[in-house]
Each structure stands twice: as C-alpha cells, then as structure tokens.
N, C-alpha and C positions, 0 to 999 in steps of 0.2 A: 431102680437105683440109678439106671444109666444115666438120667437126666441130671440126677445130683453130680455125677462125676463130668459130665458135659459142661457143667456150671462151672465146677472148679478148674477145669481146662481152659474156660473162657477168662475166668480170672486171671490165671498165669498169663496170659495173651494181654491182659489188660495193661495199658502205660499206667505211671505212676499219676497221671492226671488226666481227668475227666472234664473236659470245658464245656460250660453252657453258655449259649447267648453270646457267640464269640465276637459278635460286633460292637460291643460295648465293653466299659471297665468292668471286670469281674472281680469279686469277692474271694478270698481264698481260704479254704478249709483244709485242715488235716485229719484224716480218719485213721486211726489204730486200731488194729484187730489182731488177734491172735489165728492167721490163717493157716500156718505152717507149710506153705507152699514148697520150699525147699525138702522139707521130708516126704511128700507125696509124689514128687515129681523128680525124675532124673533127666535133666534137660527138658526136653518135650514128651519125654515117656512116663507114662501114669504107673507107680510102683505097684499098685494093689489089685490089678487085673480088674476083676468085676465088682470088687469088694470096694465098700465105701466105710472107713474108718470112723469108728464114733466121735474120736477126739477131735473130728475136723467140726463136728456140727455147732458148738457156741459159738465159735469166731465167724465162721461161713454164715451162719443164720443171723448173726448180727450184722455181716456185712449185706447179705440180702435185703433185711431190711431196710438198712440204710440207702442202698442203690434204688430199692425201687420207691423210697421218698424224693430222690433226685431224680428219678423218671417224672415223678409228678411235677416238681420243680421244672422241670426242663421245657415240659409241656406249656409253663406258664411263662416260658420266656426268663427264666430269674438268672441274673449274671452271676454265675458261681464257677470256680474251678476248684476240683476238689482232688485232694492228692490222699490215696490211700497206701497205708505203709502195714506191712506184716511185723508183728512184734516178735515174731518166731524165725525170722528171716536168720540161716546161718551165715550169711554174707555182709549184714549190717544189723547190727544192733540199735537200740533206742537212742543211746548216744552219739553214734554216727548219722542216724536219720536226722537229728536236731541240729547237727552241724551242717547238713547238706544244705548248699545255696537256696534250693527251692523252697525251704522254711521260713526265708529270709522275711515274705512280706504276707505272711500266712496270718489272717485276722481271728482265726476259732480254731481250736483243738478239741476232738472229740475222742474218747478212749473207752474200749473195752480193753483193759489191762491190769497187770498185777501190782502188788504193792511196790516194788523196787521200781517197775516203768513208770508208774504214776510219780513217784517222787522225781524222777528224772524228768517226766513230762510239765511238772508243777514248776520245778526250777524254771525251764524254758520258758514255760509261759510269764511267770513273774519278771524275767529279763524282758522279754518281747512286750510285756504288757498287754497280753490278749489273751481272753477266757479260755480255761480248761475244762470242759465239762467231763468228768467222770460217770459215765453212766452206768458202770456195773458192780465197782468195789463198795461194799458197804463200810467202809471205814476211811480214816483222814489218811491212810498212809505215812503217818507221822510229819504230814505237812502242817505248818502253822506260820503265822505272820503272811499270809498269800492271799490278798483280794481278789485274786485271779483263779481260784481255785473253786470249784462247784461239783459237790456231792449231790448225785440225784437218789443213789441207793442209801436210804437214809442210815445212820451209825447206830450203833446198839443202844448209846445213851437215849437220841431222838426218840428209838422204840420204846425204852423204859418210860419215857416222859409220857408219850402218847400213851401207853398202858395206865399210868397212872392217872392222867386226865378220863379216861375211859371209864376206870372204875370209881373216881369222883363224880363222874355223872349218872351212872347207871347202876352202882351196885356199893353206895357210900354206907349204906345201911346192913349190907351182908357182912358175914364172916369171911374174913381172908387170910389165906394162908401162903406162905410162899414154901414150896418143896423145893429143896436144893440138894447137893451132893456137893463134897469137896473139889476143889479146881480153882485155878486162877481165874479163868473167864467166869466161874460161878459166884466168887469172889465178888469181882467186878459187877455183876448183875445185881446183887444183894445191896454192895456200895452204892449203887447209882439210885435203887429204891429209895434208901436211906437218905441220900443227898436230898432226892428230889422231895420227899416227905418233909425234911427240915426247912427245905426254902420255899414250900408253897404258901401261897398267900391265901388260898382256900380252905375247905375241911381238910385237915389231916386225916388220913387213913391209918386205921390200925392193924397193922399188918404184922401176921406171927409168922416165926420161922420154922421150918421142921426140917433137921439134917436127914437124909435118908441114903446117907453115902454108904452104908452096910447093907441096903437093899430095903424092900419095904416090908416093914412090920406090921401086921393086920393089926394088931391092939393100939401101938400107937399112932397108927394112922388112922384108924376110925375114933379115935378118943378127940382128934382135931374136927370133928366134923358135927353135924347137928341135923338131926333127923327133921327138927322143927322151924328150921332156917335156912337159906341158902347158904351154901359156903361156894366161895370163889377161890380156886386153886392155882396159883402162878405157879405154872413150870419154870425153875429157876435154873437153867440150864439150856445150852444151843444145841446139845447132843440130842440128833433125833431118836436114837436107841432109849435113851432114858424119856424122851418125851411118848414114846409109843408105849413103854412099859408102864408109865404114869398112867396114861390114858386107858391103857388094858386094866387096870387095878380100880380105877374109878369107876368104869364102864360096869366091873361084875359087880359093883354095890349101888349102883345108880336107882335100884328101885328101892332102896332104903334112906337115901339122902338126896335131897335136892343140890346136885352139883353143877358149876359152870368152871370148866377147865380153860384157863387163858394161856394160851401159847406163846412160842417165839417165832419171829420171821422165818426160821429155816423149815417150819411145818409145813410150809405149801410144799413142799417136796415128799410129805410123808403119804405115800399111796394106801397104806394100810386102813387110813381113817375111813375110806370107803366101804369097809367089810362091815357085815352087818352086827357084829358084836359092839361096834363102837356107837351105832346109828342112835341110840336113847341119849346119850352123852353129848350134852351141849360143849361145842368145842368151839375156841374163837381164836385168833391169831391176828397178828398184824402184818402188813405189808405197805411198802410205798408205791406198788404198783398193782392197780387192777384194771385187767381190760375185759370188756363185756364182748366175747366174741359173736355175740347175736348182733351187737349194732352194726351200722350199714357199712360203715369204713372197714371195721376190723374184719367183718364177714367178708368183703369184696378181696382185701388183699389177702386175707387167709386163703381164700378159694384161689387167686391167682398164684402163690406161693405153692399150693398143693398141686396145680396144673403143671407146674414147671418142674417140681422136685419129687412128685408122687410119695408126700409124706405130709404129715400134719405139722404145721411150724409150732416151736415152742415160744414163751415169752420172751426170749432173747431177739427173735425175727422182731415182734412188735416193738420191742424196746430199742431197737437199732432204727426202726422206721419213724417211731417218735421223735427219737432224741434228733435225728438230723432234719426231720422236717421243722420241728418247733423252734430250734436255734439255729437253723439256715435263715428261717423266717424272720427271726428276732435279728439277725446280722443283717438280713436286705432291709428292713424296717429301721434300724438305728444307724447303719454304715460306720463310722468309726467309734461310735458310741456305745457299742454293745456291752463292755465291760460296766458302763454305768446303769444297764437296764438289766442286769441279770435277776433283780427281784421282781421284775415288773409281772404282771397277772396277764393270762390272754393266750392266744395261740394254742388252745386247747386242742388235744388230738385224742388221746384215751384216756391221759392220767391228769388230773388236776393238781400241777406242783406248787408248793408254797415254799419258795427258795427265800431262805432268811439268811443274815449275817449271823455267824457265830463268833463269841468271844470268850474262850476258854480262860482267859485271865483277865478276872472281873476288875481288878484293880487297875491294872494299864488299860483295859478297854482297848486292846490291839484286836484289831479284826483278822482272824486268823483263816479263816474261809467261808463259803456260802455253802449250804446245806439245806436239801427239800426237806420240809417237816411234816409235808403234809402225809397223813397215815391213813389206809383203809382197813377196816377189822371185817376178816372174813367169818361168818358164823356158819359152823355145819353142825346140823341136828335131823333126826330121823330122815336121812338119805339125802336130805337138801342143802344146797350151798348157796348163801345169800352175803351181801355185805350189809353190815349194820349201818343204818342212815345216821346222818350227823357225824360221820367218821372224822377224825382229827386229822 
C-alpha cells in the first residue's frame, strides 16, 4: 500500500491546473472529487503512517481514472487545461471554488459530488452556460430547468422505466409480483411502476403487489407463486438487506417454483449472491455502467492501476477514466458547442450511453436536465454472471 500513499502525496503536490499542449489555445475542464487532502496531510506530513484509510478510495480512484485518461489525451497532443478541486477541502468549499477566477473560462465541469455540491455546481453551470457532468450521483439533486446538467448514473425513475420495458420484452406472459415493505422510497418505487404502467403505449403488465412489511410469511408468500408458470418477483426496495433476505427465501423454494428475481441497481454491491445457496436462483438487476474487464482497454488500464497502487481497481476508477475521456473528446470535437451535443452518440469507451433530455413537467415541456437512459441488465445464475443481450 506504500504506492497508494506515494500517489496521494503526489496529488498533494499537484497544482490546481494541469496543462496539455502548451503552445496552442487550450480548452478548460474543472474536475471535482472528494480527495480529503486536508484530512490526511498536516502540511506535507502524512497523518496515517503506513496505513491507507478506506474513505480515501472512492474519490482517489475516480481521480486516478480521470488522470489516466488525461495521460492518454496528452500523448495525443490534446489542447486541454484541467483544474482539479477537492470537494472535501477545509480551506475552500465548493461555493468558494466556483467564485475563483480560475473558473471563469471553464468550458466543462465533471463531478463526483454529493447532492448539495451538485446543486451548487449545477447553478454555476447554468450561469456560465457550460455542461456539468454528474458522474456518480444517482438522482437529480433537486435540480430542474437546467439544460446544462447531465446525469450519467441513471435515476431511480429511469431504472423503473427500464425494468418495465425489460419485463414487457421478456416476461409479458409470466406472473409478476412486486414484493415491498413500507417506506417512503418503497412507496416511490410502487408509484413509479404504477405511473409507467398507466402511460405505456405497449402491452400493460399485470403487476400484483405483496406487502411483506412484517416479514416473510411462508403461506402468503407461496400463495403468490405458481409451480406451473414462471413468476417474476420484483424487489420493491433499494434496501440491500431486504433484497438479500428476499433472495434467500426464494432460493430456498426454487426447486418447487420457477422464479426470476428482478432486483434493484444497488444489488451490484451484494457480495452474498456469489454464495452457493443463491446459485440456482435467476437474479437480474439493472445498472447504467457495465465494464467488461477482459476487454483490451479495460484490462490494460486495470493492469496499470494494479502496478501503481498494488490493488484491484473498483468501478469508480473506470468511471473516472471513461467520463474524462469521453467528454473531453466531445469538448475537443465540438469546441464551443459542446452543450448542444450532449445527446450525441459516439466516443464509446466502455459504456454505451443514451443521453436524453428529461421533461418532468409534460405540460410546460421545460427541459429539466439530460440523463443517461441506457441500462444494462446483469444476470446471475448457477455461478455465472452475464449481461442480457438487447439491454435497454
């Protein structure tokens, strides 16, 4: 882990700007990430000895991915000037950074940031009329009426829309049951599915609802299943413990009932699904990011990361690389017109984004933001994991 400490020490010494192709006019990008430099260093002295705190990993890996993309662009002679800002700086908050004169000519903002930070950055992006790419936050942060705001990590509503289309395509003749518990987010999930069903122009799904707030009752549980017909169970909660418990119950009766369990985007973090008791159960969940680490580019940069850090990179490293490379190239290609080309296809790195305008108020038809609507559906069964073809 010494290499990781050397890396963050090098980051501390990094100037706020990193210039590429110095002899020509450069396009300016601002990168925001939670690096916690003030928390781990006292001046030039590292506070944690030989340890490497885990809270540093998400922001640092995202930055490392973005920096590796910039290394590639530098080799191509890309005329860029990149400003790196620590959103966890104790000396200057996001509002202070936004008012910094260095931000005046920025043409693109990329952020791995919290709700409050994204709101501030979105307001600044709107004032400056430059795109803000929110790379990690899976919601709109309360932002609306802002055509410069882009959500890459699809919202819960988008996931429900994708799940509904998936079921229309592959399971329209199967029995479908939504298992849920009480809760504000669970109510929102239910309402999303109901609203999508009401507005669909294709075949409307007959989704039954079962409330399991008081725990899983075996008699009422199995009464909703059919031994002669496949049942698709939708887990109506983002709670990972709920999902794991539901999967455990279904796996225990999988030899009697043909079941497909449709999960939520949070399920990519449930490591228990690799255990043997879950293997016979078909588990599917949606994700806006799917990285095949065996592909040439992903394998190469993953190996470079492991050599530098002595650890396996998480998805945030690849997301930082992909976000910086894709949108920096878009900026270079479109120059001052990048905001008009946010929905443009191409510049594929790992993920095939489908960035579309979102109008939450259908009557006024006011463009609230842009959102990535492309979803991949990951399928786990019998110890294997793959991506369903023709994913949405």
